[in-house]
C-alpha positions as CSV (number, residue, x, y, z in Angstrom):
1,X,-2.2,1.9,27.0
2,X,-1.5,0.9,23.6
3,X,-2.1,-3.1,24.6
4,X,-5.0,-2.0,26.3
5,X,-6.4,-0.8,23.0
6,X,-5.0,-3.2,21.2
7,X,-7.3,-5.8,23.3
8,X,-10.3,-3.6,22.3
9,X,-9.8,-4.3,18.5
10,X,-8.0,-0.6,17.9
11,X,-5.8,-1.2,15.0
12,X,-2.6,1.2,14.3
13,X,-1.1,1.6,11.0
14,X,2.8,1.2,10.4
15,X,4.8,4.2,10.7
16,X,5.8,3.9,7.2
17,X,2.1,3.5,5.7
18,X,1.3,6.4,4.1
19,X,-1.0,9.3,5.2
20,X,-4.5,10.1,3.2
21,X,-7.3,12.2,3.5
22,X,-10.4,10.5,3.0
23,X,-11.4,13.2,0.4
24,X,-7.9,12.5,-1.7
25,X,-9.0,11.0,-5.3
26,X,-6.1,8.6,-4.7
27,X,-7.4,7.2,-1.4
28,X,-9.1,4.1,-3.0
29,X,-6.1,3.3,-4.8
30,X,-3.8,3.1,-1.7
31,X,-6.5,0.8,0.0
32,X,-6.0,-1.2,-3.3
33,X,-2.1,-1.1,-2.3
34,X,-2.6,-2.0,0.9
35,X,-4.7,-5.0,0.1
36,X,-2.2,-6.4,-2.3
37,X,0.4,-6.0,-0.2
38,X,-1.3,-7.9,3.0
39,X,-2.1,-10.3,0.6
40,X,1.7,-10.6,-0.5
41,X,2.8,-10.8,3.5
42,X,4.9,-7.8,2.3
43,X,5.4,-4.2,4.5
44,X,4.8,-0.6,3.0
45,X,8.8,-0.2,2.7
46,X,8.2,-2.5,-0.5
47,X,5.7,-0.4,-2.0
48,X,7.9,2.2,-1.5
49,X,10.9,0.9,-2.6
50,X,9.0,0.1,-6.0
51,X,8.0,3.7,-6.2
52,X,11.1,4.7,-6.0
53,X,12.3,2.1,-8.6
54,X,9.8,2.7,-10.9
55,X,9.2,7.0,-10.6
56,X,11.8,7.8,-8.7
57,X,9.6,8.9,-6.3
58,X,10.9,8.5,-2.0
59,X,7.3,7.3,-1.3
60,X,3.9,6.1,-2.2
61,X,2.1,9.0,-1.4
62,X,3.8,11.2,-3.1
63,X,2.4,9.3,-6.7
64,X,0.2,10.6,-8.8
65,X,-3.1,8.7,-9.4
66,X,-1.7,7.7,-13.1
67,X,1.6,6.4,-11.2
68,X,-0.4,4.6,-8.8
69,X,-2.4,2.9,-11.5
70,X,0.5,1.3,-12.7
71,X,2.0,0.7,-9.3
72,X,-1.3,-1.3,-8.7
73,X,-0.5,-3.2,-11.8
74,X,2.9,-3.7,-11.5
75,X,1.3,-5.7,-7.7
76,X,-0.9,-7.3,-9.4
77,X,1.3,-9.1,-11.9
78,X,3.7,-9.8,-8.9
79,X,1.0,-11.1,-7.3
80,X,-0.1,-13.7,-10.2
81,X,3.7,-14.1,-11.3
82,X,3.7,-16.4,-7.1
83,X,0.0,-17.6,-7.3
84,X,-1.9,-15.6,-5.0
85,X,-5.5,-14.4,-6.1
86,X,-6.0,-11.0,-7.6
87,X,-9.3,-9.4,-7.7
């Protein structure tokens, strides 16, 4: 069933990806985190580990908007360090 849905263009989020409600104010920042992770070919587990290291929070979806901003800055610095493009 999943293979057939995938053939028709369905995309499934990884199991460790955070679940967000579209009305949440953190939603655009979470998309930015997702884009930075995709550009670096890193899983959500990497972002969760950075959140644990930087803020002592177990998952990215437990971060405040201020913490998310800092996480994005850290991921952008990592992208620059490794020569990836940053938007």
